[in-house]
N, C-alpha and C positions, 0 to 999 in steps of 0.2 A: 345720744349713742353713751352707755354707761362705761364705767370702768372696765369691767367685765366683758364686753361686748362689742366686737367689731367685725364687718361684714365687708370685703372687697375683693378686687381680682388678685388672684394668686398668679405667681410665672407661670407661662404656659397657658394662659386665659380661664383658669379654673376658678371656682370661687374660693376665696380667701377666707379662713375664719378664726377668729382668737375669741372662743366662748366659752364658759364653765361649762363642761362636762360635754364638750364636743372636740375631737381630736383638731390640735392645731396644726394648719396646713404651712405654717412659713415653717424655716430654719434659719441658716445663716444667710439667705438671701434678704438685702437691705429692705426694711419696713417701709413702704412708700407713705408719706405723709399722712396720704388718707384713711390709712390703717394705724394712724397713731391715735392712742386715747390713754387715758389715766392721769394720774396726776405723783408727784414726790411724796405725798403722803401713804402711797401703796407699800414706799420702801420701807416707811418704819415696821409694818407688820412683817412685810417678807422677811427682813432682818433680824425681827425680834423673834417670830416664832422660829426659825431655823437655827437660831442660838439659843433656844431654851432645851438644852440637850445635858444629858449626865456628865459627858465628857468634860465639862466647865467645872463641875463638882471633883471630878478625878483630878483636874488640873492644879484647883485650890488645895488639894490635899496633898500633891505632890510637892508643891511649894513649902510646906510645912516638914514633909519627909525628908527635902534638902537640907533643913537646918533653920530654916526664917521661923520667926518668931509670928505671932497674930497680926501684928499691925506691920512687920515686913512683908508679910506676902499679901496681907490687904494691899497694900503699896503696889504690889508688882501686880496683881490683879487688874487693878485701875490703870496704873500705866498700860498693861496688854488691851485693856478695852478701848483706851483711846485710839488704837491703831484702825479702829473702824471707820475715822474721820477720812484717813486716806483711801480705803479700801471704796468708801461708798462715792468720795470724791472721784474716783478711777471710772465710775458709772456714767460720768459725762460724756465718756466716750462713744458709749453706747447711743446715748440721746444724739449724737452730730453725725455717727454714721448709721445708726439704724441695722447693728449688726454684732455679732458676738465678740467678745473678747480676745478669742484665740484667733478671730480673722483679723482683727486690729493689730494684733502682735506680728503679722507679717511687716508691718511698717518697721520695726527697729531689726528684724531678724531676716527679712526677704521672704518669699513664700516657701522656699524649700527649706532655709535655713529655720522657719518656725515650725518644721515637720518632727524634728526629735524631741522638741520640748513640750510639742504639742502631745506626743506618745507619751512622755513621762507624765504629764498633768492629766492624760486620762488614766493612766495604771493607778496614780495617787488617788483620784477621785472614785475609780471603782473598789480599791484596796480602802477606804475609810467608809466607802456605802457597806462592804463585808462585813467591816469591824460593826458598825451601826446596827446592822441586821442583826449579827451574833449576839449582840447586849439586849436588843429588843424581843427578840427570842427568847432569851435566858429569863428575862424579867416575865414576858409572859407566861411561859411555862410555871417558873413560880409562882405566878398569880394563879392560875390553874388548880396549882398543888394547895395554894392555901383556900381554895373555894373547894376542894374536893373532887374537882373535875377529872379530864383527862390527865394521865401521869406517865412515867417511865419515857420511851421513844415515842410511843404515841403522842404524848402531849407534847413533846418537843418538835416532833414534824407537823403536829397541828399548828403551833406557835409560829413555827417558820412559816407556814404556808399563808398563815394571815399577816406575818408581818412583812413577807413580800409582796403580798397582793396590796395591802394601804400603801406601799411605797410606789410600785409599780403602775397601778390603776390612774393615780393622779398624776405621776409625773409623764405617763402616756399621752394623757389628755393634754398637758402642754401650758402653757405659759398663764393663759386665765386661769385656769383650773390650781396650777401651783399656788398664785398670788391667794385667790378664795380659800383655798385649805390653810394656808399658812397663816391666814388670818382668823380663820375661826377655832382651828387646834390652838393657836395662841391664847386665844381669850381662855379657854380650860386650861390650860397648863399654868398659864400664869397665877390663876387662882391657888391650884396645887402647889406651885415652887412656893409660893409667897408664903403657905402653910408651912412649908418644910423649913424656911427661915424662922419661920415664928418658933419651930422646933429646938431648931438646931443653935440659934445665937445666944439664948442665954445662958448655957452651959458653957459657953468658949471661954478657955483659959487666955485672957487679954493681959494679964499680969507676968510678972517674973522677972527677971534680971535680964539686961540687954543681951543678945545673941548674937553673934558673928560667925557667920555661914561661912565666910569667905569667897574669894572667887568664883569658885567651882559652884557654890551654893547660889550664889545669884544671878550667875549667869545660865545655870540649868533651868533656874527658875524664871527666868527672862524669857528663854527659849520656848518653854513649855505654853508661856503666856502668849506668846506672840504667835506661835505656830497656829493659834488656833485662827485669828484673823487673816494671818499672812496667805493661808490655806485657800483663802478666797479670792485671792488677786486676779485666777486666770476666769473669774465667773461675772463681776459686778454690769458689764456691760449686757451681759445676756439676761439680766432682768430690767434693765432701761432701755432697751431699742425698740421699744414701745411705745415711750413718753414722747410728747410732743416737743418738737426741735424749740419751742419757746419756755422750755421749763430751766427754771433756771440752778446754775451749778449752787447757790446757797441753801436754797432749799433741797434740792437733792441731796448735797452732804450732809445737813443737819438732820433729815428725816430718817434717812439710812442710817448713820453712825448712832444716833439715838439709841435705835431699835436694837443695832448688834452690842453697844456698849452698856444697856440697861439689863439685857439678858443674860450675858457674859459674866459681867460684874457682880450681878446678884447670886450667881450660882457659885462662882468662883468664891467668893466670899461664904457662900454655905459650905464648900468644901472644906475651906481653910477652918471654918468654926468646928466642923464636924473632927478633925484631923487634929486637933488640939485637946480632944476629949476621947478617943478611940483609936483602935488601929485600924487603918484604911487599906491595907494590904490586899485586901478584897473592898473595895469602896463601896458596893452596892449592899454588902453584907453589913458592912461595918456602920455605913449609914441607918441600916432599919433597926442596929441595936439601941439608937438614941431616940427612935420613934416608938409613940405610942401604940399598942398591939392593932388598936383599928384602923390606923393610919396605913400600915405597913402594907395593905393589899393595893391601897389608894397610890402609895408610893412605886411600887412596880409598875402601875398604870402611866405613874408620870413618865418612868425611865423609857418605857415601851413609846409613849408618846413623842419623847425627844427625841429618840433614835428614829422614828418615822421623818419627823419634820425636816432632821438634817438630811436622811439619807434622800428624800424627795428631790431637796434642792440640787444635791451635787449628781442624782442620777438624770435630772432634767438635762444638767450642763454637761453630762456625759456624751449625752446623743448630739448635743451640737458639735461637742470636739470631734467626734467621729466623721461628722459630715465635714469639718476642716481637715481630717487627716486622707480623706477622699472617699470615703464609704461612698457609693454612688448609690444612696438610697434617701429617702425622705426622713425626716427628725422622727416622726413616728414608727418607721421601720427599724431605722438605725438603733435605738432605745431598745430593741429586742436583744441586739448583741449585749448590751451592758447587763441589762436584767439578767440575761442567762447566766453570763460572767458572774455576777454577783450570786444568783442563786446557786451556782456550783462551787465556790468558793466558801459560801456560808454552808452548805452540804457538808464539806469536806471539813471544815472547823467543827462543826457541831456532831458529826458522825463517824466519821472516819479517823482523823486523827488531829490533835490539839497544836494547829499551827497558827494560832491566833498571836500568840508572842511573837513568833518568827515573824509573822507578817507585819506586826506593829513596829520592829528594830528594821525591818526592811523599809519600810513606809518613811521612819525617821533618817533614815541615811540619803532617802531621795531629797531632803531638804539641802544636800549639795548642789542638785543642780535647781532646785525649785526656788531657791532664794535667790541666787544669782539672776536667774531669768525676770524674777518680779524686780528684780533692781533696774535692769535695762528697760523694760517694759513701762515702769514708771517713769525714768528718768526721759523716754521718747515721748513720753505722754505730757509730761511738763514741758519739754522744749518745745513740741507742737501745740501745746495749749488744747489740747484735744481736737486740733483742726487738721483733719487728713483728707486725702484723695479718696471720698468713698468709693467710686465705682473701680479705682485702680487698685483698691483691697480685693478686688474678684475678677481682676483682668487677666492675672497671670502673667505669661511673658511679654505680653502686650502692655502691662501696667507699669506704672513708677515704681513701684516698690519689687520689681522683681532683681534690679541692681547687676550684679554680675553673675551670671547663672543661677538664679534664685537666691543668692545669697549675700546678705549686707555684710560687709568686712567689719564695721564698726561694731555692729552688734555682737557676732559671731565673735570677734576678739575680747571684747568687754565681759561676754557671758563665759568664755574660757578662763579669764584673770580671776572673775568672781569665784568661779568653781574650784580655782586651785588655792585660792585664798579659805573658801568655807573648808576644804578636804583638809588642808592644813591644820585649822582650827577645831575640827568637828570631833566630839566625845560621844560617841555610840556604842551600843554594845556588839557592833559589828566592825565598826571600824573608828580607831582613837589616832589622831592626826599627831604627827611629830613635835607640834607646838603645843598642843596643850598640857604638856608636863612645865615646860619652861614658863607657862601663863600662870602657873599656879593651880592648874585643873580648870580653870576658865574655857567653856564651849563658846566660841564667837563665830558659829556657822550663819547665824543672821546677818552678821555683819558683811558676809559675802554678796547680800544685796547694796550694800553702801559701796562696797569696792567696784562691783559691776557699773553701777550707776554712776560713780566718778567718772571710770574709765571711757564710757560710752560719752559722756559729755566731753571730756577731752577729746576725743576722737571724730564726734560728729558735729561738734557744735558750729563749725563754719559750713555744713552742708544740710543740717537738718533744721526745718522752720517750718512754723504752721502754715497750712497749706490756702493758698488764696483762690478762690472760685472767680475764674476770669468773666463770667458773666455777671 
């Protein structure tokens, strides 16, 4: 049985499959041992490919815009990349339970308590899929224009259709095809982005006097850098649930973390280097100015490819998310909802009204919920050592994770505490917390995860423990 192929019985007696270029039949149902396949090495290519996205170039440029020098911004980029070790380690929960992350999060919040945050996570994943689709479409439209092909609204419509098709088809086929596509697209993108680094790094301004960006500059830079890895907290088990139970935590953590670290740091440094040389208000146009003319069309292709690889991962996870929210469809049917919303949002952004900046501001505000949710989930995972009562995660009122009326009071209280802290210290376009000014302009939103995790530990340390299989 190969990494990409496994055939067994699906729930209900139908033939289950997880093969490249065939529709995956499993969803959030537990993956039985006979269907498990692959190895931890697969995770390197998944996280490496999905993070070869131009977003990290933009993030690196923003760090410089916040007042950091080349070396200061590079340090923040590296520290942000290290967060992938925590994200990758969280995938062990998928190996142990055989199900998706947002099913496992029923343990800290309760089955019903898990629903609101699940809805927020779906909105976030679709929001970023729309943004990636818009960026990829604009890059492909510019690529067409450079080649003298379709232009104007026709070129944009064709570019959108191609971008959506590349993303949707791979995500529709499912887990095995997602892994296959991320690996092979990564080979091409890695060469292209390596060339980008070669063009950008030599001209970077690495000297100059010491820079003192202040609390505001440092905190905003860290928020931007950590937001990328942290946005994956609801996803790691989605891509480890097929791995054999014998997969070690060490190998799983290292392979996945190195994949995300290498790509995010390399592109983040590229953004830092570019921002020390030119105006990066329009990051794509700014980067193009620093490249030789012959490479510019290839650069636009890189932007498109990176947008697609990231969108594939978020769109696939969104289909599992909808099943968690109670959509009574198979994963392959549920993804049609996510694809339709993505297409509608992209059409609106590209042809009707420019709401892209407003959408980005709204998504950044959702970190007030997203960060505390992640803190509770990761704290619960550590306290249980990724050992859950897997059948109880799907048992509803009859399971151990129903708690009282479907809510776990410790998890909900900790989530609320983290949200209050995040709201008080958030500095965004749509909301500025009352503590931001007294803190010297520092944005401490991400520390909402630490607050919620500590509160959860304090409230649940006597009742939450690793599940012990009585057999």
